[in-house]
LORO-446601 format. One record per residue: x, y, z of N, C-alpha, C in turn. Coordinates in pm, whole numbers, padded with zeros to 5 digits, always signed. Each point is the difference from the previous one (the first is absolute). Example, Ala and Ser with C-alpha at 12.3 -4.5 7.8 and 13.67 -1.06 7.14 Angstrom:
2
+01319-00569+00780-00089+00119+00000+00090+00120+00000
-00035+00105-00072+00082+00119+00006-00077+00109+00073
END
This chain:
359
-05156+03260-05577-00021-00168+00021+00125-00069-00067
+00018+00062-00110+00077-00101-00102+00156+00015+00040
+00023+00117+00093+00136+00012+00051+00029-00035+00107
-00107-00041+00110-00004-00075+00147+00019-00145-00098
-00069-00068-00060+00025-00162+00004+00175-00029-00041
+00039+00087-00079+00182-00020-00054+00061+00025+00168
-00044+00101+00058+00070+00045+00128-00022-00152+00102
-00114-00049+00010-00021-00113+00089+00085-00127-00027
-00033-00025-00186+00104-00103-00037+00128+00020+00031
+00076+00104-00004+00149+00033+00048-00012-00042+00144
-00059+00048+00064-00010-00017+00161+00007-00155+00029
-00104-00069-00073-00009-00150+00040+00155-00062-00053
+00032+00050-00102+00141-00036-00044+00120+00009+00087
-00018+00116+00039+00108+00033+00103-00009-00085+00133
-00127-00001+00044-00029-00114+00098+00066-00156-00021
-00056-00037-00084+00059-00144-00059+00139+00013-00024
+00052+00085-00063+00151+00024-00004+00053+00028+00159
-00046+00045+00077+00058+00000+00147-00022-00125+00063
-00090-00070+00004-00037-00128+00035+00112-00091-00043
+00005-00005-00134+00088-00085-00056+00133+00003+00065
+00049+00112+00025+00147+00048+00020+00003-00069+00147
-00113+00052+00078+00010-00067+00152+00000-00148+00001
-00072-00045-00099-00011-00153-00008+00147-00055-00035
+00026+00062-00088+00153-00032-00033+00104+00000+00120
+00007+00124+00070+00049+00054+00110+00019-00134+00114
-00168-00035+00023-00004-00123+00091+00050-00129-00028
-00009-00042-00109+00025-00138-00065+00176+00045+00029
+00067+00111-00055+00149-00025+00028+00030+00007+00142
-00053+00081+00077+00000-00027+00161+00010-00136+00042
-00124-00065-00060-00007-00134+00042+00088-00107-00044
+00069+00014-00130+00084-00051-00082+00122+00021+00109
+00044+00104+00027+00122+00052+00112-00037-00102+00116
-00111+00019+00080-00007-00065+00111+00029-00134-00004
-00080-00068-00135+00044-00143-00008+00144-00059-00012
+00037+00089-00090+00147-00014-00018+00093-00003+00132
-00019+00092+00110+00045+00026+00112-00004-00133+00088
-00136-00051-00010-00025-00123+00080+00038-00156-00050
+00060+00023-00154+00043-00129-00036+00074-00073+00125
-00016-00134-00014+00099-00059+00120+00083-00077-00050
+00132+00018+00060+00115-00044-00035-00005-00145+00043
+00091-00091-00073-00012-00118+00043+00069-00051+00122
+00123+00087+00030+00039+00003+00119+00085+00121+00035
+00043+00025+00132+00095+00126+00033+00072-00023+00117
+00109+00061+00036+00071+00018+00134+00065+00147-00026
-00006+00039+00168+00088+00102+00006+00056+00014+00143
+00126+00038+00000+00071-00012+00162+00043+00137+00016
+00040+00011+00142+00088+00099+00048+00095-00033+00089
+00119+00068+00012+00101-00036+00111+00031+00125+00094
-00127+00059+00039+00004+00114+00097-00016+00132-00092
-00036+00115+00101-00009+00131-00045+00070+00067+00108
+00060+00132-00045+00059+00093+00098+00065+00124-00063
+00086+00050+00060+00112+00103-00083+00130-00062-00080
-00065-00079-00106+00093-00057-00092+00040+00096-00107
+00146+00049-00008+00002+00118-00078+00128-00062-00105
-00034+00042-00108+00146-00053-00097+00128+00049+00041
-00004+00126+00066+00145+00055+00013+00043-00072+00120
-00067-00077+00061+00049-00102+00116+00023-00113-00036
-00024-00048-00136+00029-00138-00026+00102-00015-00104
+00067-00080+00004+00112-00022-00098-00028-00100-00098
+00061+00022-00118-00069-00092-00117+00036-00132+00043
+00081-00082+00087-00012-00126+00017-00118-00035+00101
-00025+00073+00089-00115-00025+00087-00128-00002-00057
-00005+00076-00102-00122+00042-00083-00055-00131-00083
+00129-00027-00064+00003-00131-00080-00056-00128+00059
+00057+00008+00157-00043-00120+00063-00144-00010+00032
-00042+00113+00022-00135-00019+00054-00072+00002-00116
+00029+00052-00134-00093-00041-00129+00022-00144-00013
+00118-00056+00010+00024-00137-00013-00091-00112+00088
+00002+00058+00125-00105-00132+00101-00135+00063-00043
-00043+00094+00023-00137+00037-00051-00047-00072-00112
+00085-00022-00116-00066-00044-00127+00011-00182+00040
+00149-00011+00064-00008-00159+00033-00127-00038+00082
-00066+00097+00076-00108-00055+00120-00105+00010-00081
-00032+00115-00100-00144-00029-00068-00013-00091-00098
+00119-00023-00042+00002-00122-00129-00024-00126+00061
+00019-00025+00130-00031-00150+00060-00154+00016+00002
-00081+00112+00064-00126-00022+00001-00047+00004-00161
+00045+00085-00091-00059+00001-00127-00015-00141-00079
+00132-00078+00034-00020-00132-00049-00088-00078+00084
-00046+00015+00109-00062-00091+00057-00169+00036-00030
-00020+00130-00020-00114-00007-00078-00019-00010-00140
+00099+00003-00050+00005-00013-00164-00044-00160-00010
+00055-00065+00087-00045-00146-00012-00100-00076+00090
-00066+00116+00007-00132-00058+00064+00003+00025+00150
+00090-00013+00050+00014+00007+00167-00100+00115+00055
-00045-00053+00122-00073+00134+00088+00074+00101+00027
-00090+00126+00033+00057+00115+00047+00033-00001+00121
+00006-00090+00116+00036-00008+00116+00151-00067-00014
+00001-00094-00103+00133-00084-00006+00099+00147-00078
-00077+00063-00098+00095+00114-00069+00043+00098+00109
-00052+00033+00111+00005+00112+00112+00108-00084+00072
-00035-00107+00056+00129-00070+00085+00126+00002-00056
+00025-00085-00131+00096-00019-00060+00087+00137-00031
-00080+00113-00037+00066+00126-00037+00062+00055+00118
-00074+00009+00122+00036+00082+00114+00111-00079+00071
-00007-00139-00056+00134-00110+00051+00121+00082-00019
-00009+00039-00125+00137+00033-00087+00061+00146+00072
-00089+00081+00017+00022+00120+00095+00033-00036+00148
-00063-00089+00043+00046-00003+00125+00151-00078+00027
+00020-00066-00085+00136-00066-00023+00109+00105-00018
-00040+00105-00034+00124+00122-00041+00019+00065+00105
+00131+00068+00044+00024+00059+00089-00036+00163-00035
-00059+00033-00155-00008+00132-00023-00146+00041+00089
-00098-00073-00015-00098+00038+00074-00023-00009+00161
-00113+00069+00063-00013-00017+00123-00108-00115+00023
+00037-00110-00007-00083-00124+00026+00101-00107-00030
-00029-00120+00094+00079-00113-00017+00147+00032+00042
+00079-00007-00101+00148-00019+00003+00049+00133+00062
-00085+00126-00085+00041+00128+00023-00065+00082+00104
-00052-00058+00089-00105+00068+00085+00104+00100+00095
-00072+00101+00058+00069+00102+00066+00009-00032+00168
+00072+00054+00065+00023-00036+00137-00083+00070+00096
-00037-00072+00096-00078+00089+00128+00098+00074+00054
-00069+00079+00106+00068+00084+00099+00117-00115+00072
-00060-00125+00018+00109-00093+00085+00049-00074-00096
+00058+00032-00105+00056-00059-00132-00034-00121-00004
-00130-00027-00002-00078-00133-00057-00042+00038-00124
-00052-00118-00075-00092+00022-00101-00122-00079+00032
-00097+00076-00048-00139-00052+00017-00100+00041-00122
-00040-00110-00036-00059-00017-00141-00153-00039+00013
-00085+00078-00122-00128-00007+00000-00044-00018-00140
-00115-00056-00027-00052-00045-00130-00135-00031-00023
-00068+00035-00111-00126-00039-00006-00068-00035-00156
-00050-00076-00007-00085-00089-00132-00157+00025+00000
-00055-00004-00115-00159-00007+00003-00030-00037-00150
-00087-00073+00011-00089-00077-00115-00116+00064-00035
+00029+00068-00120-00115+00075-00049-00173-00083-00018
+00054-00126-00036-00130-00083-00030-00066-00047+00104
+00063-00015+00119-00073-00056+00157-00001+00101+00085
+00092+00101-00039+00014+00109+00136+00063-00047+00125
+00052-00141-00016+00131-00050+00069+00085+00080-00012
+00056+00017+00180+00152+00035-00007+00064-00048+00082
+00127+00037+00021+00089-00030+00091+00096+00106+00053
+00054+00004+00129+00110+00070-00001+00082-00031+00152
+00121+00066+00003+00094-00035+00118+00069+00144+00029
+00080-00021+00113+00038+00131+00039+00088-00027+00102
+00105+00068+00016+00115+00013+00114+00091-00140-00005
-00005-00086-00117+00087-00110-00004+00168+00028-00016
+00063-00059+00056+00136-00021-00014+00096-00083-00062
-00085-00106-00020+00079-00137-00046-00061-00048-00134
-00088+00017-00045-00081-00024-00111+00067+00053-00132
+00045-00076-00077+00106+00077-00144-00105+00079-00096
-00109-00066-00017-00091+00065-00113-00141+00019+00090
-00017+00117+00048-00149+00039+00087-00108-00023-00122
+00028+00046-00113-00123-00013-00073-00047-00137-00008
+00062-00100-00003-00013-00136+00007-00062-00068+00131
+00008+00078+00118-00055-00013+00112-00148+00069-00002
-00025+00084-00047-00115+00093-00021-00102-00098-00065
+00067-00080-00108-00085-00074-00079-00043-00097+00059
+00100-00074+00082-00012-00106+00075-00146+00039+00114
+00029+00071+00082-00108+00075+00079-00134+00014-00098
+00005+00026-00108-00128+00024-00083-00091-00132-00022
+00114-00098-00053-00051-00128-00072+00017-00115+00099
+00071+00015+00125+00007-00110+00084-00029+00027+00132
-00059+00113+00016-00087+00036+00148-00096+00059-00012
-00090-00005+00137-00124+00095+00034+00051+00142-00006
+00091+00035+00003+00020+00132+00053+00031+00116-00136
+00031+00125+00022+00041+00054-00071+00123+00066+00019
+00016+00018+00125+00150+00064-00019+00079-00063+00188
+00122-00065-00034+00066-00034+00102+00138+00097+00014
+00046-00018+00166+00092+00099+00007+00145-00100+00092
+00090+00068+00003+00113-00026+00067+00018-00147+00000
+00062-00065+00117+00009-00139+00037-00082-00069-00044
-00127+00022+00012-00125-00086-00051-00002-00027-00129
+00014+00119-00089+00029-00016-00130+00121-00073-00058
+00130+00014+00070+00076-00090-00043-00005-00159+00061
-00079-00040+00093-00027-00135+00013-00131-00059-00080
-00050+00102-00035-00103-00045-00147+00062-00014-00125
+00114+00092-00009+00091-00059-00132+00078-00107+00027
+00053-00022+00105+00092-00122+00010-00109-00136-00041
-00114+00011+00066-00112-00103-00026-00046-00017-00109
+00028+00086-00102-00039+00007-00147+00108-00033-00081
+00133-00005+00073+00109-00067-00119+00051+00115-00056
-00008+00135+00029+00051+00141-00038+00144+00001+00013
+00087+00070-00086+00124-00010+00014+00018+00107+00151
+00082-00028+00078+00054+00081+00110+00148+00019-00005
+00027+00127+00046+00133+00042+00004+00054+00047+00139
+00125+00019+00015+00083+00041+00119-00075+00164+00003
-00011+00059+00092-00034+00137+00013+00110+00094-00074
+00140-00058-00005+00081+00084-00087+00017-00001-00119
-00093-00085-00070+00008-00037-00155-00029+00166-00054
-00123+00090+00085-00040+00085-00022+00084+00137-00017
+00121-00037+00072+00094+00103+00037+00061+00061-00110
+00009+00105-00046+00064+00062-00121+00073+00142+00051
+00129+00016-00010+00097+00107+00026-00063+00137-00032
-00081-00010-00140-00063+00140-00071-00093+00018+00098
-00111-00069+00084-00078+00034+00073+00018+00039+00137
+00100-00071+00020+00081+00031+00139+00026+00141+00008
+00099+00017-00096+00058+00168+00014-00126+00099-00034
-00117-00029-00068-00143+00091-00014-00038+00013+00156
+00014-00126+00096-00032+00013+00119+00064+00087+00068
+00133-00020+00010+00080+00073+00092+00009+00166-00063
-00021+00047-00143-00002+00123-00011-00153+00026+00061
-00093-00048+00002-00120+00042+00031-00007+00033+00152
+00093-00092+00074+00020+00044+00158+00085+00105+00020
+00107+00017-00078+00068+00128+00004-00081+00127+00003
-00075+00009-00116-00081+00084-00014-00085+00023+00129
-00054-00077+00041-00109-00024+00111+00071+00063+00119
+00102-00065+00030+00092+00032+00109+00045+00162+00004
+00028+00053-00126+00030+00119-00013-00111+00111+00029
-00103-00042-00069-00134+00104+00038-00061+00001+00122
-00008-00130+00052-00072-00016+00169+00128+00010+00084
+00113+00002+00005+00103-00021+00101+00024-00128+00068
-00113-00059+00038-00021-00118+00049-00125-00061-00064
+00003-00128+00012-00127-00094-00021-00084+00007+00103
-00122+00068+00008-00091+00009+00094-00151-00063-00064
-00106+00002+00096-00093-00029-00037-00065+00093-00131
+00042+00101-00004-00086+00077-00117+00071-00050-00152
+00128-00044+00019+00064-00034-00122-00065-00129-00051
-00049-00093+00073-00066-00080-00071-00115+00041-00144
-00033+00105+00023-00095+00083-00092+00085+00074-00129
+00136+00019+00031+00098+00082-00095+00013-00063-00105
+00001-00151-00023+00035-00073-00118-00113+00017-00107
-00118+00055+00054-00108+00003-00131+00005+00163-00053
+00050+00063+00056-00006+00136-00016+00140+00074-00047
+00107-00065+00009+00133+00018-00068-00002-00028-00150
+00014+00120-00065+00001-00024-00157+00134-00128-00029
+00083+00029+00044+00089-00116-00053-00023-00154+00030
-00050+00009+00135-00055-00168+00021-00124-00028-00084
-00093+00089-00007-00128-00031-00070+00052-00033-00130
+00125+00048-00046+00018-00021-00164+00102-00139+00014
+00050-00046+00107+00049-00110+00003-00065-00137-00011
-00135+00006+00034-00097-00122+00001-00020-00052-00142
+00001+00068-00107-00057-00057-00114+00064-00141-00026
-00035-00058-00102+00043-00120-00024-00126-00149+00003
-00078+00010+00083-00106-00088-00001-00049-00042-00137
-00032-00126-00022-00016-00066-00142-00148-00049+00012
-00070+00013-00126-00120-00041-00037-00038-00030-00126
-00102-00089-00023-00042-00055-00142-00165-00002+00012
-00035+00055-00103-00141-00024-00028-00014-00091-00132
-00100-00069-00032+00000-00086-00147-00127-00061-00004
-00029+00015-00147-00125-00071-00011+00018-00126-00138
-00042-00089+00057+00031-00151-00068-00123-00005-00149
+00042-00116-00084-00077-00023-00094-00149-00031+00011
-00028-00059+00136-00132-00025+00036-00061+00093+00074
+00027+00131-00016-00041+00119+00023-00008+00032+00162
+00123-00064+00067+00004+00010+00147+00130+00090+00056
-00050+00087+00094+00094+00097+00038+00070-00047+00125
+00115+00060+00019+00052-00016+00150+00116+00081-00013
+00048+00038+00168+00119+00095+00000+00051-00055+00135
+00111+00049+00025+00107-00041+00104+00099+00124+00025
+00032-00003+00142+00079+00135+00025+00103-00099+00126
+00136+00038-00020+00081-00026+00098+00125+00091+00056
+00018+00005+00110+00078+00109+00058+00107-00010+00090
+00095+00067+00051+00053-00029+00134-00036+00131+00091
-00065+00090-00037-00053+00119+00037+00059+00097-00004
+00029+00089+00163+00061+00134-00031+00127+00018+00054
+00106+00044-00001+00117+00020+00038-00012+00055+00116
+00063-00085+00112-00001+00067+00139-00145-00034+00086
-00078-00103-00078-00140+00010+00090+00047-00051+00140
-00104+00042+00077+00016-00056+00131-00161-00076+00040
+00024-00069+00135-00141-00064+00047-00096-00096-00073
+00082-00051-00090-00055-00082-00096-00078+00035-00086
+00026+00129-00067-00105+00101-00080-00022-00110-00144
-00131+00029-00034-00056-00062-00104-00068+00102-00103
+00053-00018-00114-00071+00106-00090-00082-00043-00074
-00026+00048-00129-00124-00066-00067+00005-00110-00087
+00128-00041-00044+00023-00107-00087-00060-00132+00073
-00031-00057+00083-00069-00094+00047-00150+00006+00036
-00064+00118-00052-00115+00041+00076-00095+00012-00180
-00096-00140+00034-00084+00017-00121-00079+00093+00012
-00014+00098-00157-00064+00082+00020+00065+00148-00018
+00122-00005+00071+00098+00129+00013+00101-00034-00090
+00104-00115-00003+00092+00007-00088-00028-00120-00096
-00105-00068+00010-00030-00111-00089-00148-00017-00009
-00042-00021-00134-00156-00023-00011-00022-00046-00137
-00076-00091-00026-00030-00081-00116-00166-00039-00004
-00062+00038-00110-00150-00018-00015-00033-00016-00148
-00017-00135-00038-00029-00033-00140-00111+00117-00070
-00087+00037+00093-00116+00116-00070+00096+00151-00027
+00107+00000+00033+00021+00132-00010+00179+00018-00024
+00088-00040+00085+00123+00010-00029+00117-00065+00092
+00108-00006+00005+00106-00042+00087+00105+00105+00022
+00026+00040+00103+00082+00109+00044+00125-00054+00105
+00102+00050-00020+00131-00011+00102+00026+00142+00036
+00061+00037+00126+00023+00149+00038+00128-00023+00075
+00062+00121-00012+00131+00023+00064-00006+00146+00048
+00081+00033+00110+00009+00151+00035-00001-00016+00160
-00046+00133+00027+00008+00021+00177-00141-00071+00054
+00029-00121+00023-00094-00093+00064-00120+00052+00095
+00064+00080+00079-00110+00045+00082-00117+00087-00064
+00004+00070-00085-00092+00068-00093-00050-00095-00102
+00045-00117-00050-00062-00079-00059-00065-00079+00050
+00002-00023+00125-00083-00071+00107-00143+00086+00048
+00003+00107+00014-00076+00122+00043-00089+00006-00146
+00045-00003-00108-00080+00032-00102-00066-00118-00080
+00052-00111+00055-00045-00145-00045+00032+00003-00149
+00103+00054-00083+00043+00031-00100-00060-00113-00105
+00049-00131+00013-00006-00096-00117-00152-00034-00006
-00083-00016+00112-00158-00008-00022-00049+00100-00052
+00000+00124+00064-00055+00110-00063+00004+00019-00157
+00125-00039-00063-00015+00030-00139-00087-00121-00062
-00019-00131+00072-00091-00062-00040-00148+00027-00007
-00036+00069+00124-00111+00054+00041-00058+00123-00106
+00131+00071-00001-00054+00105-00106-00043-00021-00160
+00057-00119-00020-00047-00083-00140-00124-00058+00000
-00031-00055+00129-00125-00077+00009-00093+00079+00043
-00007+00092+00085-00116+00068+00040+00001+00168-00080
+00084+00019-00076-00024+00149-00060+00034-00042-00138
+00040-00109-00042+00053-00019-00153+00124+00055-00047
+00078+00036+00083+00109+00074-00066+00099-00096-00068
+00096+00047-00071+00088-00087-00063+00108-00007+00095
+00093-00115-00043+00112-00040+00099+00065+00154+00036
+00048+00045-00130+00089+00134+00015-00062+00093+00062
-00137+00044-00015-00069+00102+00076-00023-00037+00187
+00004-00126-00002-00038-00044+00161+00161+00023+00067
+00097-00063-00062+00140+00017+00057+00057+00132+00013
-00041+00087-00098+00030+00144+00027-00073+00072+00099
-00142-00031+00008-00067+00040+00096+00033-00054+00145
+00041-00107+00026+00057-00070+00125+00140+00061+00061
+00082+00000-00114+00140+00081+00063-00029+00119+00007
-00087+00077-00054-00008+00156+00026-00062-00017+00136
-00061-00089+00048-00053+00012+00140+00125-00037+00097
+00064-00089-00044+00154-00045+00090+00062+00128+00015
+00021+00084-00108+00084+00117-00006-00084+00107+00101
-00108+00018-00001-00053+00085+00067-00011-00028+00154
-00002-00134+00056+00040-00017+00113+00150+00010+00038
+00085-00009-00087+00128+00025+00059+00071-00110-00066
-00033-00094-00068+00110-00117-00040+00026-00009-00138
+00116-00079-00036-00008+00000-00102+00069-00164-00060
-00002-00038-00107+00025-00086-00081-00053-00070-00121
-00032-00118-00045-00068-00023-00098-00053-00164+00008
-00061-00019-00138-00085-00113-00029+00035-00073-00154
-00001-00096-00002+00016-00090-00133-00177-00070+00007
-00036+00015-00088-00185-00071-00033-00004-00047-00137
-00087-00104+00008-00061-00052-00167-00137-00009+00065
-00105+00052-00104-00129-00059-00019-00017-00120-00057
-00135-00013+00015-00064-00125-00046+00011-00014-00138
+00016+00102-00087+00017-00004-00141+00152-00021-00035
+00101+00004+00084+00168+00025-00014+00011+00141-00033
-00064+00100+00022+00052+00136+00022+00112-00005+00106
+00112+00088-00005+00119-00010+00127+00005+00142+00005
+00033+00032+00146+00043+00138+00033+00097-00021+00094
+00093+00093+00004+00123+00025+00094+00008+00138+00033
-00070+00028+00120-00043+00151+00031+00092+00029+00137
+00058+00117-00004+00086+00024+00128-00018+00125+00026
+00056+00068+00124+00007+00155+00040+00117+00028+00068
+00101-00104-00053+00141+00027+00056+00073+00004-00114
+00139+00014+00017+00114+00067-00107+00023-00128-00111
-00027-00127+00066+00013-00107-00100-00041-00126+00054
-00039-00112-00092-00049-00131+00068+00067-00082-00115
+00068-00105+00078+00035-00138-00088-00124-00063-00071
-00023+00004-00119-00118-00060-00030+00036-00066-00165
-00074-00092-00041+00011-00074-00126-00170-00049-00019
-00029-00020-00150-00105-00043-00043+00038-00111-00120
-00113-00121-00029+00006-00074-00086-00116-00013-00036
-00065+00008-00157-00137-00029-00031+00018-00126-00049
-00108-00058-00075-00013-00110-00053+00033-00003-00146
+00059+00090-00064+00087+00013-00116+00136-00005+00049
+00054-00019+00100+00110+00014+00041+00098+00120+00017
-00066+00125-00001+00052+00119-00009+00048+00031+00142
+00132+00011+00019+00036+00078+00146+00044+00095+00015
-00049+00068+00107+00070+00142+00038+00035+00005+00124
+00110+00058+00043+00038+00041+00102+00049+00144+00045
-00016+00028+00138+00006+00165+00011+00054-00037+00142
+00074+00108+00049+00057+00029+00138-00007+00161+00038
-00009+00103-00067-00005+00125+00051-00135+00056-00036
-00016+00117+00064-00136+00080-00075+00010+00044-00130
-00122-00020-00068-00013+00046-00129-00119+00067-00041
END
């Protein structure tokens, strides 16, 4: 009996020790969880498109030019947020910088359609109100993201297209330009190369060749350059926007995911703000931007987990591309399944990161 009592005491001591260790482990887990959910005062993240972006194909001068423009763009949004501006303002101003640059497939640098015209699309969304606006297929609006915002704030609609959207833009006093404003030699040469490859492969342009542009690797990879931004402001409001010239050699008024709310753009204060870039047909089918938010909302996934899961779904469907996103706590993610994506982030501490290639 005397031997049993000490054994019982030792057993209780071990159990107490185990419980204490478990308690410490739980406390540490809770502490880590709390740290990971600490709310940043504000944050901003941008992309300039995803695709086959390889360092071996990039001159030092061109790489420097892209990095400089990405930094210029994100600093404009950062300053707006730092000074108490809204996430909507930060997104708009940031995208304006990239739309005005011939480096990206948006605004000034828009790619050419098969008919050698430029057709531009854009969308924007307010995470606080879930209000949204978009424009598609415009040819005379200098900054399509401004038109998307005007549709959101000045109309009862969500999307306007073509000449109707341009009429609305004129009524709202937005800057209009001649279509030739968007013509750049570099983009025109890209179209010519694509057409040459198309003609060589097909022998002639026929009804089947309309689909060729979506499956030839060279043409697929000539589409990157879409721009986008997601931001969190000091009031805790999220916003996202996306602007593009679409796909090189597109026909029939083709529209991708960029102006479609839930595919190319989505923002919800309860979860996150997302801007997408990539092969639009698949991003539409997968409803990429909204799906990321839904996984966070319904399944409690982190932003990183949600973006990885959704992009994996896109890849399994046969598509490629990337996203930039920020959640309600200011955590930021730039995720892509291509060889590169032009991207940059800035947090409330003023820390800047810029990336181009797969890392």
